[in-house]
C-alpha positions as CSV (number, residue, x, y, z in Angstrom):
1,X,50.9,7.8,8.3
2,X,52.6,9.3,10.9
3,X,51.8,7.0,13.7
4,X,48.2,6.3,12.6
5,X,47.0,3.7,10.6
6,X,44.2,4.1,8.1
7,X,41.1,2.5,9.3
8,X,39.3,0.9,6.4
9,X,35.7,-0.1,6.8
10,X,34.5,-2.8,4.5
11,X,30.8,-3.0,5.0
12,X,29.1,-6.2,3.4
13,X,25.3,-6.3,3.4
14,X,23.8,-9.1,5.3
15,X,21.0,-11.3,4.0
16,X,17.9,-9.1,3.0
17,X,15.6,-11.7,4.7
18,X,15.5,-11.2,8.3
19,X,13.0,-14.0,9.0
20,X,10.1,-16.2,7.5
21,X,6.7,-16.6,8.8
22,X,4.5,-19.3,7.1
23,X,6.6,-19.3,4.0
24,X,6.6,-15.5,3.7
25,X,10.0,-13.9,3.8
26,X,10.0,-10.6,6.0
27,X,12.8,-8.4,4.5
28,X,14.7,-5.9,6.3
29,X,13.7,-3.2,3.9
30,X,9.8,-3.6,5.2
31,X,10.9,-3.6,8.6
32,X,12.8,-0.4,8.3
33,X,10.1,1.2,6.3
34,X,7.5,0.2,8.9
35,X,9.7,1.4,11.7
36,X,10.1,4.7,10.1
37,X,6.5,5.4,9.5
38,X,5.6,4.1,13.0
39,X,8.1,6.5,14.5
40,X,7.3,9.3,12.2
41,X,3.6,8.9,13.3
42,X,4.4,8.9,17.0
43,X,6.6,12.0,16.7
44,X,4.1,13.8,14.7
45,X,1.1,13.1,17.1
46,X,3.5,14.3,19.9
47,X,4.4,17.3,18.1
48,X,0.7,18.2,17.2
49,X,-0.3,20.1,20.2
50,X,2.5,22.5,19.9
51,X,1.1,23.6,16.4
52,X,-2.5,23.7,17.7
53,X,-3.6,20.4,16.0
54,X,-5.4,17.8,18.0
55,X,-3.4,14.6,18.5
56,X,-6.6,12.7,17.4
57,X,-7.1,14.7,14.5
58,X,-3.5,14.2,13.2
59,X,-3.8,10.5,13.8
60,X,-7.1,10.3,11.7
61,X,-5.0,12.1,9.0
62,X,-2.0,9.8,9.2
63,X,-4.3,6.5,9.2
64,X,-5.8,7.6,5.9
65,X,-2.6,9.4,4.4
66,X,-0.2,6.6,4.8
67,X,-2.1,3.9,2.9
68,X,-2.9,6.2,0.1
69,X,0.8,7.1,0.1
70,X,1.6,3.6,-0.5
71,X,-0.8,3.2,-3.1
72,X,0.7,6.3,-4.6
73,X,4.2,5.1,-4.4
74,X,3.3,1.8,-6.2
75,X,1.4,3.8,-8.9
76,X,4.5,6.1,-9.6
77,X,6.6,3.4,-9.7
78,X,4.4,1.2,-12.2
79,X,3.8,4.4,-14.4
80,X,7.4,5.1,-15.0
81,X,8.4,1.3,-15.3
82,X,5.4,0.2,-17.4
83,X,7.4,-2.0,-19.7
84,X,8.1,-4.6,-16.7
85,X,4.2,-5.2,-16.0
86,X,2.3,-7.8,-18.2
87,X,-0.7,-8.5,-15.9
88,X,-2.7,-6.9,-13.3
89,X,-1.2,-9.3,-10.8
90,X,2.2,-7.7,-11.6
91,X,0.9,-4.3,-10.9
92,X,-0.3,-5.0,-7.5
93,X,2.4,-7.6,-6.4
94,X,4.5,-5.0,-4.3
95,X,6.4,-7.9,-2.9
96,X,8.4,-8.0,-6.0
97,X,9.4,-4.5,-5.5
98,X,8.7,-1.1,-6.8
99,X,7.7,1.8,-4.7
100,X,8.7,5.6,-5.5
101,X,9.0,7.9,-2.7
102,X,7.9,10.6,-5.0
103,X,4.5,9.1,-5.7
104,X,4.2,8.3,-1.9
105,X,4.8,12.0,-0.9
106,X,2.8,13.4,-3.5
107,X,-0.4,11.1,-2.9
108,X,0.1,11.1,1.0
109,X,0.4,15.0,1.1
110,X,-2.5,15.5,-1.2
111,X,-4.6,13.0,1.1
112,X,-3.5,14.9,4.1
113,X,-4.5,18.3,2.8
114,X,-7.9,16.9,1.8
115,X,-8.3,15.3,5.3
116,X,-7.3,18.8,6.7
117,X,-10.5,20.2,5.0
118,X,-12.6,17.5,6.6
119,X,-11.1,18.1,10.0
120,X,-11.0,21.8,9.7
121,X,-7.5,22.3,10.5
122,X,-4.7,24.3,8.6
123,X,-2.8,22.1,6.0
124,X,0.2,24.3,6.4
125,X,0.3,23.3,10.1
126,X,-0.3,19.9,9.5
127,X,2.4,19.6,6.8
128,X,4.8,21.7,9.1
129,X,4.3,19.1,11.7
130,X,4.6,16.1,9.3
131,X,7.5,16.8,7.0
132,X,10.4,16.6,9.6
133,X,8.9,13.3,10.7
134,X,8.5,12.1,7.2
135,X,12.3,13.0,6.5
136,X,13.2,10.9,9.6
137,X,11.3,7.9,8.3
138,X,12.6,8.4,5.0
139,X,16.3,8.2,6.5
140,X,15.4,5.0,8.5
141,X,13.7,3.2,5.5
142,X,16.7,4.2,3.3
143,X,18.8,1.8,5.1
144,X,16.7,-1.0,3.4
145,X,18.8,-0.1,0.2
146,X,21.8,-1.5,2.2
147,X,20.2,-4.8,3.1
148,X,18.7,-5.1,-0.6
149,X,22.2,-4.1,-2.1
150,X,20.6,-1.5,-4.2
151,X,20.6,2.3,-4.9
152,X,24.4,2.5,-4.4
153,X,26.7,4.7,-6.3
154,X,30.1,4.1,-8.5
155,X,33.1,2.5,-7.5
156,X,35.3,4.1,-4.7
157,X,38.2,3.5,-2.6
158,X,36.9,5.7,0.3
159,X,37.1,4.2,3.6
160,X,33.1,4.2,4.1
161,X,32.6,2.2,0.9
162,X,30.4,-0.7,0.9
163,X,31.0,-3.9,-1.2
164,X,28.4,-5.0,-3.5
165,X,29.2,-8.0,-5.7
166,X,33.0,-7.9,-4.8
167,X,33.0,-4.0,-5.8
168,X,33.5,-1.3,-3.2
169,X,30.8,1.4,-4.0
170,X,29.4,4.6,-2.6
171,X,26.7,4.1,0.1
172,X,24.3,6.6,-1.6
173,X,21.5,5.7,0.7
174,X,23.6,6.9,3.5
175,X,24.2,10.2,2.0
């Protein structure tokens, strides 16, 4: 390669569990999702005044919309993967995995719109403030797929491939 050598990056995901507290594994995926949500909320509240929204009103909307969005993410996942669930405990056990961003966005946005009616603020302004922050939260949370060794692409020889089970694959979470 005319004076240059190709740099081959071989990323192998570390352990998906960061630490354990009282026998409860705290996974990187959860840490990253929570960090994304917190950063998104912080940025949205900071952006609110420039859109004519009270930061306190937006914080109230966030504090209701995020939990409803999490429930919606779980419901969406369960509805589209019903064959995996045999009991009510299976359905509510999110520690076993299974949240779908589509349900989270739909339920969270719908809740935000309803909260806007209560707070007497423009849903379009609130969504305008929120969506770039949500995209950032999604980008941060997606790195959890790297730690969980999931949501990757097909085999590849590209230099930015990650190694999963001894096979170099596309890091689709990164794309």
